[in-house]
Each structure stands twice: as structure tokens, then as C-alpha cells.
N, C-alpha and C positions, 0 to 999 in steps of 0.2 A: 427680685427687689419686688416689694408688694407696698402700695401707696394708697391712700385712703385720704379725703380731704372734708373738713369742715371750718366752717366761716372764715376761709382765707388763709387755713392752715393746712399743711402737708404730714402726714405721721407716713413716715417711709421705713420698713424693715427691711435690711439688707443681710441676707444669708450668705456666707462663704464656706464651702465646703465642696465634697465629691460625691457623686452617686454612681463612680466607678471604682474608686477608691476604697477599699474596707480601713476602719481604724489599725489593723494590722499593718497596713501598706502605707498608710500616709497619716501622719498626727497634726490635727489641726487644734491649734491652742489658741486662747486668747490673753495674749501679755500683759493686756490692761484694758479696763473697761471704756478709757479715754482713746480718741481718734488724734493721731498726729496731725494738727493743723497749719505745719509750717508752709506747705506747699498750696496752701488753701488760694484761691483767688474771688474776691468777693463779685456776688452777682448783684446786678444794679435793679433785679425785680425781686429778689428772694432774700430773707434774712434766716441765718441758721439759728432756732431757739434754744434746742436741746439735743445732746447727742449722748446716747447711754449704751453701754455693752450690756448685751441682755446674758450673756454666757456661752457655755460650751454645749451642745447639744449631741445625740447619738439616734440615730433613725434605724429601725429594722425595716426590711421592703418582705413583703410577703415572698417573694421569689426565694430569699436566702435569709430566712429566720436565723441563722447562727451568725450571720455577718452584721459588723455594726457601722454606719456610715456616719463619721462627724462632720459636725459644722459649728461654726460662731455666728453668733447674730449681735447687729447694731441697731440701733432704731436712732432715726434722725429726724427732727420735726423742724420743717422749713415754716415760714409765714411770708407771705406777700408783703411787699413794702407799700 
């Protein structure tokens, strides 16, 4: 997770994947660009302004140039109330 703040707004990027298992061993797929908010509990100090899916990525590392490491990325924007 990486976050930055601008004018009481937090922009956070969440990356889900593996740096251990390659795409041949584990398939990470984004089924929807939306996040299921059914279990979300409101925070008294923060409001979710935007959620978006950035898609599926594949990374290559210098140690293993023939292997691909998949991940999916979501961006969540919070604002203080």
C-alpha cells in the first residue's frame, strides 16, 4: 500500500500479488474494477470518495528475467470529514 495526501485527501494504491510465485504458479485476476463494500464499516473520521481498479500487472525482476509476477491494483481515495 502506498498513500499520499493533498488537502485532507488521501490517495492510496493497493497492490495484491506475489513476489514469490510466478504467473505459471498463481493466476491473479481482477474480476471487477469495483470493490465489494457489503462488509464495509464507516469510519467516523474518513469518507471514501472514489474507488477504481487499475487492472492486472506483470512484473519482471532482474534475478529472473524469464518469470512474470502478476498483481492487481486498486486505488482508493479517502477524505477527512
